[in-house]
C-alpha positions in Angstrom: 0.0 0.0 0.0 2.8 2.4 0.8 6.6 2.3 1.3 7.7 2.6 4.9 11.4 2.3 4.1 12.2 5.9 4.5 15.1 7.5 6.2 13.4 8.8 9.3 14.9 11.6 11.4 14.2 13.0 14.8 12.4 16.2 14.0 11.0 18.9 16.3 9.2 19.8 13.1 10.0 19.6 9.4 11.8 23.0 9.0 11.7 22.8 5.2 7.9 22.3 5.2 7.5 25.1 7.8 9.7 27.6 5.9 8.0 26.8 2.5 4.6 27.3 4.1 5.6 30.7 5.5 7.1 31.7 2.1 3.8 30.8 0.4 1.8 32.8 2.9 4.1 35.8 2.6 4.2 35.8 -1.1 0.4 35.4 -1.1 0.0 38.4 1.2 2.2 40.5 -1.2 0.2 39.5 -4.2 -3.2 40.1 -2.5 -2.1 43.7 -1.8 -0.9 44.2 -5.4 -4.0 42.6 -6.9 -6.5 44.4 -4.7 -5.4 48.0 -4.0 -7.4 49.4 -7.0 -10.5 47.6 -5.8 -9.9 48.8 -2.3 -10.0 52.4 -3.5 -13.3 51.8 -5.1 -15.0 50.8 -1.9 -13.0 52.9 0.6 -10.7 55.8 0.9 -7.7 53.6 1.3 -5.9 51.1 -0.9 -5.4 48.7 2.0 -9.0 47.8 2.6 -8.5 44.2 1.5 -4.9 44.0 2.6 -5.8 44.8 6.2 -8.5 42.2 6.3 -6.1 39.7 4.7 -3.4 40.4 7.3 -6.0 39.7 10.1 -6.9 36.4 8.4 -3.2 35.6 8.0 -2.4 36.4 11.6 -5.2 34.2 12.8 -4.2 31.5 10.4 -0.6 31.4 11.5 -1.7 31.3 15.2 -4.0 28.4 14.4 -1.2 26.6 12.5 1.3 26.9 15.3 -1.3 25.9 17.9 -2.2 22.7 16.0 1.5 22.0 15.5 1.8 21.8 19.3 -1.2 19.5 19.6 -0.6 15.8 19.5 -2.5 14.9 16.3 -3.2 11.4 17.7 -5.9 12.9 19.9 -7.8 13.6 16.7 -8.0 9.8 16.0 -11.3 9.3 17.8 -14.5 7.7 16.5 -16.6 10.2 18.4 -14.6 13.2 17.1 -14.7 11.8 13.6 -18.5 11.5 13.5 -18.9 14.8 15.3 -16.7 16.5 12.7 -18.8 15.0 10.0 -22.0 16.2 11.7 -20.6 19.8 12.0 -19.6 19.8 8.3 -23.1 18.7 7.1 -24.8 21.1 9.4 -22.8 24.0 8.0 -23.7 22.9 4.5 -27.4 22.8 5.3 -27.3 26.2 7.1 -26.3 27.8 3.7 -29.9 27.2 2.6 -31.5 28.6 5.8 -32.8 32.2 5.4 -31.2 34.6 7.8 -28.1 32.4 8.2 -27.1 31.5 4.7 -25.5 34.4 2.8 -26.0 35.0 -0.9 -23.3 36.3 -3.1 -23.1 36.2 -6.9 -26.3 34.1 -7.2 -24.8 31.5 -4.9 -25.4 30.4 -1.3 -21.9 29.4 -0.2 -21.6 31.2 3.1 -23.1 31.3 6.5 -23.2 34.1 9.0 -23.2 33.2 12.7 -22.7 35.7 15.6 -21.3 38.3 13.1 -18.8 35.9 11.5 -19.2 34.9 7.9 -17.4 31.9 6.4 -17.7 29.5 3.5 -19.2 26.2 4.6 -17.4 24.1 1.9 -14.0 25.1 3.4 -15.1 23.9 6.8 -16.4 20.7 5.3 -13.0 20.0 3.7 -11.4 20.1 7.2 -14.1 17.9 8.7 -13.8 15.4 5.8 -10.0 15.3 6.3 -10.5 14.3 9.9 -13.3 11.8 9.2 -11.7 10.1 6.2 -8.3 9.8 7.9 -10.0 8.1 10.9 -12.1 5.9 8.6 -9.3 4.7 6.4 -7.2 4.0 9.5 -10.0 1.8 11.0 -10.7 0.1 7.6 -7.1 -0.2 6.4 -7.5 -4.0 6.0 -10.9 -3.7 4.3 -10.3 -1.2 1.5 -10.3 -4.1 -1.0 -13.9 -4.8 -0.1 -16.1 -2.3 -2.0 -19.1 -2.4 0.4 -17.0 -2.0 3.5 -14.0 0.1 2.6 -15.1 2.1 -0.5 -18.8 2.6 -0.6 -19.1 4.5 2.8 -16.5 7.0 1.6 -18.3 7.5 -1.7 -21.7 7.9 0.0 -20.4 10.5 2.5 -18.3 12.6 0.1 -21.0 12.2 -2.6 -23.7 13.6 -0.3 -21.4 16.5 0.7 -20.7 17.1 -3.0 -24.5 17.2 -3.8 -25.0 19.9 -1.1 -22.1 21.9 -2.5 -23.3 21.5 -6.1 -26.7 22.9 -5.1 -25.1 26.1 -3.7 -24.1 26.1 -6.6 -20.4 25.3 -6.7 -19.6 22.6 -9.3 -15.9 23.1 -9.0 -15.6 22.3 -5.3 -18.1 19.5 -5.6 -15.9 17.9 -8.4 -12.8 18.5 -6.3 -14.4 16.7 -3.4 -15.1 13.6 -5.5 -11.6 13.7 -7.1 -10.0 14.0 -3.7 -12.0 11.1 -2.2 -11.1 8.8 -5.1 -7.5 9.8 -4.8 -7.5 8.9 -1.1 -9.1 5.5 -1.8 -6.5 4.8 -4.5 -3.7 5.7 -2.1 -5.3 3.5 0.6 -5.2 0.5 -1.8 -8.5 0.5 -3.6 -8.7 -2.2 -6.3 -8.3 -1.2 -9.9 -11.7 -2.7 -10.8 -13.3 -0.5 -8.2 -11.5 2.5 -9.7 -12.9 1.6 -13.1 -16.3 1.1 -11.6 -16.3 4.5 -10.0 -14.9 6.2 -13.1 -17.4 4.7 -15.5 -20.3 5.4 -13.1 -19.2 9.0 -12.3 -18.5 10.2 -15.9 -22.1 10.4 -17.1 -23.2 12.0 -13.8 -20.4 14.7 -14.0 -21.3 15.4 -17.7 -24.9 15.8 -16.7 -24.1 18.1 -13.8 -21.8 20.1 -16.1 -24.4 20.6 -18.7 -27.4 21.1 -16.4 -27.0 24.9 -16.0 -26.6 27.5 -18.7 -23.7 29.2 -16.9 -21.7 26.0 -16.7 -22.3 25.3 -20.4 -21.1 28.8 -21.1 -17.9 28.2 -19.1 -17.3 25.1 -21.2 -18.0 26.9 -24.4 -15.7 29.8 -23.4 -12.9 27.3 -22.5 -13.1 25.6 -25.9 -13.1 28.9 -27.9 -12.6 32.0 -25.7 -11.5 34.3 -28.5 -14.9 34.0 -30.3 -16.6 35.1 -27.1 -14.2 37.8 -25.9 -17.0 40.3 -25.1 -19.1 38.0 -23.0 -18.5 34.4 -21.7 -14.8 34.3 -22.8 -13.9 37.7 -21.3 -12.5 36.2 -18.1 -10.3 33.6 -19.8 -9.0 36.0 -22.5 -7.9 38.6 -20.0 -6.2 36.0 -17.8 -4.3 34.8 -20.9 -3.4 38.4 -21.8 -2.0 38.9 -18.3 0.4 36.0 -18.7 1.3 37.2 -22.2 2.1 40.7 -21.0 4.2 39.3 -18.1 6.6 37.6 -20.4 9.7 36.1 -18.7 10.5 38.7 -16.1 7.1 40.4 -15.6 5.8 43.9 -15.7 7.0 44.5 -12.2 5.3 44.1 -8.8 2.2 46.4 -8.7 2.6 47.4 -12.4 0.1 45.0 -13.8 -2.8 46.4 -15.8 -5.3 43.5 -16.2 -6.2 43.8 -12.5 -7.5 47.4 -13.2 -11.1 46.2 -13.6 -10.3 44.1 -16.7 -9.6 40.8 -15.0 -12.5 39.7 -12.7 -11.6 38.5 -9.2 -7.9 39.4 -9.5 -7.4 39.0 -5.7 -9.2 35.7 -5.4 -9.9 33.2 -8.2 -7.4 34.8 -10.7 -4.6 35.9 -8.5 -2.3 33.5 -10.3 -2.8 35.6 -13.4 -1.7 38.7 -11.6 1.5 36.7 -10.6 2.0 35.9 -14.2 1.7 39.5 -15.4 3.7 41.2 -12.7 6.4 38.6 -11.9 6.4 36.9 -15.3 7.4 33.3 -16.1 10.1 33.5 -13.4 7.6 34.3 -10.7 5.2 31.6 -12.0 8.0 29.0 -11.8 8.8 30.2 -8.2 5.2 29.7 -7.1 5.0 26.2 -8.8 8.4 25.2 -7.3 7.2 26.3 -3.8 4.0 24.3 -4.1 5.9 21.3 -5.4 8.3 21.4 -2.5 5.4 21.8 -0.1 3.7 18.7 -1.5 7.0 16.8 -1.6 7.8 17.5 2.1 4.3 16.6 3.1 4.6 13.2 1.5 8.0 12.8 3.1 6.4 13.5 6.5 3.6 11.0 5.7 6.1 8.3 4.8 8.3 9.0 7.8 5.6 8.4 10.4 4.9 4.9 11.6 1.4 5.8 12.6 -1.3 5.0 10.0 -3.6 7.8 11.1 -0.8 10.3 10.9 -0.1 9.0 7.4 -3.6 9.5 6.2 -4.0 12.9 8.0 -1.0 14.3 6.1 -1.9 12.8 2.7 -5.5 13.9 3.0 -4.5 17.5 3.9 -1.8 17.9 1.2 -3.8 16.1 -1.5 -6.7 18.6 -1.0 -4.5 21.6 -1.2 -2.4 20.2 -4.0 -5.3 19.3 -6.2 -6.9 22.7 -5.6 -3.7 24.5 -6.5 -3.3 22.5 -9.7 -6.9 23.2 -10.7 -6.7 27.0 -10.0 -3.4 27.3 -11.9 -4.9 25.3 -14.8 -7.9 27.6 -15.0 -5.8 30.7 -14.9 -3.6 29.4 -17.7 -6.7 28.3 -19.7 -5.8 24.6 -19.4 -9.0 23.9 -17.5 -12.5 25.5 -17.6 -13.3 28.2 -15.1 -14.3 26.8 -11.7 -14.3 29.7 -9.3 -11.8 28.0 -7.1 -9.3 29.8 -4.9 -5.5 29.4 -5.0 -4.4 28.1 -1.5 -2.1 30.4 0.4 -2.6 33.2 -2.1 -6.3 34.0 -2.6 -8.0 36.6 -0.4 -10.6 35.0 2.0 -10.8 34.1 5.6 -12.4 30.7 5.0 -9.7 29.6 2.6 -7.0 30.8 4.9 -8.6 28.7 7.8 -8.4 25.6 5.6 -4.8 25.9 4.6 -3.8 26.9 8.2 -5.5 23.9 9.8 -4.1 21.5 7.1 -0.6 22.9 7.5 -0.8 22.8 11.3 -1.9 19.1 11.3 0.9 18.2 8.9 3.4 20.0 11.2 2.0 18.2 14.2 2.6 14.8 12.5 6.1 15.9 11.5 7.0 16.6 15.2 6.1 13.1 16.1 7.2 11.2 13.0 9.2 8.6 15.0 6.7 8.2 17.9 
């Protein structure tokens, strides 16, 4: 199932992983300011409106990350806690549809407001699923080959969560959830025939979901031929590509990009990678890709270094979620994938997204501190 023959070292924590995490967060903060200062001026008298809020989210995220690093992750391996996490996740998804609690933005109900705090329920659900699936795969590690015992429960739970998220509507995150769950089952040792069964059964459902709404069909059409729809449905993709084209090798310079000046939609969230491409050029893009690659590599190193099965799955589940989301976001920005409306981990503005990457990174660091225990 996995190779345990790894050169293990006594680590207080994995310093490479920690440093790369902080570098990603720092670079993300710089790019949020660069991408958002014009928008900040439109809604306030300051160009730091979004930046100040991002720094608050960042400070809270770093505090959460270091707090979780100190926590013994093995305390999270509890059946009661796993099912409680699952309950909290599903309740948060249901609350999106409750008037007075669910918050609507851009014709979607993806947020909930409780006691003055607003957060995206799907980001909370990601954390809850990481905890539950890690516990479940640890308990069922010898039964993954049995479809009804080791595979089907995971598919039912993640599939149900994906349906709620799809109804918000958020097709991209719903698809990410299913892709992540299948990846986790594959890593756990799911049989190839079960993979084929899931793939053949999911494909028509995904196609139906993709074509079930006009705006999703428009996104697919724009992806296939954006230049023929430059004034409407292809506008976002075209301006993202123009940002990369203008950046060239060395970039236009930090803060000097023009596509973020109300040409490129969501430059501080979904398309912040396009701002990186324009202002820092191919060199900056490669730096970001290398940092993400090192982050994922060190996470898998930590997973393989631990002798604890729960720790292994906790790390793999966390880094797989973030890695897949980063790949999808970058692919969308570079017009390799259709538009999904998905944030770039560590970079995009948003408190909920920051919470998710902070918790995931904190749990990975917690495992790294106890890799030999």
